[in-house]
C-alpha positions in Angstrom: 105.7 176.2 103.4 102.9 175.6 101.0 99.1 176.8 101.6 96.3 174.4 101.5 94.0 176.8 100.8 90.8 177.6 102.8 88.7 174.2 103.3 85.1 176.0 102.1 86.7 176.9 98.6 88.1 173.5 98.1 84.9 172.2 99.1 83.3 174.7 96.8 85.8 173.5 94.1 85.0 170.1 94.6 81.6 170.2 94.6 81.3 172.2 91.1 83.5 169.6 89.5 81.2 166.9 91.2 78.2 168.7 89.8 79.7 168.8 86.4 80.9 164.9 86.3 77.4 164.1 87.5 75.4 166.2 84.9 77.7 164.9 82.2 77.1 161.5 83.2 73.9 161.6 83.1 73.3 164.1 80.2 75.6 161.9 77.8 73.6 158.5 78.9 70.2 160.0 79.3 69.7 157.8 82.0 69.1 160.3 84.9 67.6 157.1 87.3 70.1 154.8 87.0 71.0 153.4 90.3 74.2 152.2 89.1 75.4 155.6 87.2 74.7 157.2 90.5 76.5 154.6 92.3 79.5 155.5 90.5 78.9 159.3 90.8 78.4 158.8 94.7 81.7 156.5 94.6 83.9 159.4 92.6 82.3 162.0 94.8 83.5 160.3 98.2 86.6 159.3 97.0 87.8 162.9 95.4 87.3 164.4 98.6 90.1 163.1 100.0 92.9 164.6 98.0 90.5 167.9 97.2 91.0 168.7 101.4 94.6 167.1 102.0 96.5 167.9 98.3 99.0 170.5 99.0 99.0 173.5 97.0 102.3 173.3 95.9 101.7 169.5 94.6 98.3 170.5 92.8 100.2 173.0 91.1 102.9 170.2 89.8 100.4 167.7 89.3 98.0 169.8 87.1 100.0 172.6 86.1 103.5 171.3 85.6 106.0 174.5 84.1 107.0 172.4 80.8 105.8 169.5 79.1 108.2 167.0 80.3 109.9 164.1 78.2 106.8 162.1 77.0 104.3 165.0 75.8 103.4 162.8 73.3 102.7 160.0 74.9 101.1 161.8 77.5 98.3 163.2 74.9 97.2 160.0 74.0 96.9 159.0 77.3 94.5 161.7 78.0 92.5 160.9 74.8 92.0 157.6 75.8 91.1 158.3 79.2 88.6 160.8 77.9 87.5 158.8 75.4 86.4 155.6 77.8 84.3 157.9 79.3 82.4 159.1 76.4 82.5 156.2 74.7 81.1 154.1 77.8 78.1 156.2 78.4 76.9 156.3 74.8 77.5 152.5 74.9 75.2 152.4 77.9 72.9 154.9 76.1 72.2 152.5 73.1 72.1 149.5 75.3 74.9 147.7 73.3 76.5 146.3 76.4 75.4 144.0 79.1 77.5 143.9 81.9 76.2 141.9 85.0 75.3 143.5 87.8 78.0 141.4 89.7 80.8 142.1 87.6 79.5 146.2 87.9 79.9 146.0 91.6 83.2 144.0 91.9 84.5 146.5 89.3 83.1 149.9 91.2 85.2 148.2 94.4 88.2 147.7 92.1 88.1 151.2 90.9 87.4 152.8 94.3 90.7 150.6 95.4 92.7 151.7 92.3 91.9 155.1 92.4 92.7 155.4 96.2 96.1 153.9 95.8 97.1 156.8 93.1 95.7 159.4 95.9 97.8 157.8 98.5 101.0 157.9 96.2 100.4 161.7 95.6 99.9 162.5 99.1 103.4 160.4 100.1 105.4 161.9 97.4 105.6 165.7 96.8 107.0 165.3 93.5 104.3 163.2 91.7 103.5 164.9 88.4 101.8 164.7 85.3 104.9 164.8 83.2 108.2 162.9 83.6 110.7 165.6 84.7 113.2 166.0 86.8 112.0 168.7 89.3 114.9 170.6 90.1 113.2 173.8 90.8 111.7 171.7 93.6 114.1 170.0 95.0 113.7 166.7 93.4 114.7 163.6 95.2 114.0 160.0 95.4 111.1 159.0 97.5 111.0 156.0 99.6 108.8 155.9 102.4 104.8 154.5 102.6 103.7 152.6 99.3 107.5 153.9 97.7 108.9 151.3 100.1 106.8 148.3 98.5 106.8 149.4 94.7 108.6 151.9 92.7 105.4 153.3 90.6 102.0 152.9 92.9 100.6 155.6 91.2 101.0 153.7 88.2 99.7 150.6 90.1 96.6 152.2 90.5 95.9 154.1 87.5 96.6 150.8 85.0 93.2 148.8 86.3 91.2 151.9 87.3 90.2 152.8 83.6 88.9 149.4 82.7 87.3 148.9 86.1 85.4 152.4 85.4 84.4 151.3 81.9 83.0 148.1 83.7 81.7 149.9 86.4 79.4 152.2 83.9 78.4 148.9 82.1 80.2 149.1 79.3 82.6 146.5 77.6 83.6 149.0 75.0 84.3 151.4 77.6 86.4 148.3 79.6 88.3 147.5 76.6 89.8 151.2 75.9 90.8 151.0 79.7 92.7 148.1 78.8 94.3 150.0 75.8 94.8 153.0 78.6 96.5 150.4 80.6 98.8 149.1 77.8 100.2 152.4 77.0 100.6 153.4 80.8 102.8 149.9 81.0 105.2 151.3 78.2 105.1 155.2 80.1 106.4 152.8 83.3 109.4 151.7 81.5 110.1 154.8 79.9 109.7 156.7 83.7 111.9 153.9 85.0 114.6 153.9 82.7 114.6 158.0 82.7 114.9 158.3 86.7 117.6 155.6 86.8 120.0 157.7 84.4 118.5 161.7 85.5 117.9 161.1 89.3 120.6 160.9 91.6 119.6 158.2 94.2 117.5 156.6 92.1 119.6 153.7 90.8 120.4 153.0 94.8 116.5 152.7 95.4 115.7 150.3 92.5 118.3 147.8 94.5 116.3 148.4 97.7 112.9 148.4 96.1 112.9 145.8 92.9 109.8 145.7 92.0 107.8 148.3 89.4 103.9 147.6 90.1 103.6 144.4 91.8 105.2 142.9 94.7 107.1 139.9 94.7 106.0 139.9 90.4 106.9 142.7 88.4 
């Protein structure tokens, strides 16, 4: 049974990460008193506290330090580059005041980002095989998970990830960041198709699971 670690250590790590995020957002944007940016920082801090305290150490290792590169290593690199670029381009956009995202749009986007990321974390907590890479985890006894959100759609983690970057760009106040978020979402849809086909052919019981849970991302739609 894996150890979840000491809460004080996890809280310390959570604090340092969010301190770095806050410094980066304020430093790159140059807008230390912008209430919208501080609302973004506070939202990230609050929703990241959930996995910081609840994530199992064994799952954390698989999620953040998988033992191999998986079946989609090149696509994963592209996804990570776009995700990072959307943050910096959004903040530079804010710094140079290239975009004018209305406050109402930013508010809705902030709520949408929070809901999307919470869905990702909920999927992560439900599925102990939730990994950053596409692989069959024989070393961890990989099997189909069909409880919780996985009983509704097959890829709830992606369902949260796909809109999260677009919402994030808008919440930061950047149309350019939102556009990169859309690119991120399209690539992630491609990844959903790849992973679904991979699991159908490689993971025992997944074919039967797709017959029970028909939809990949949106119940009743797809």
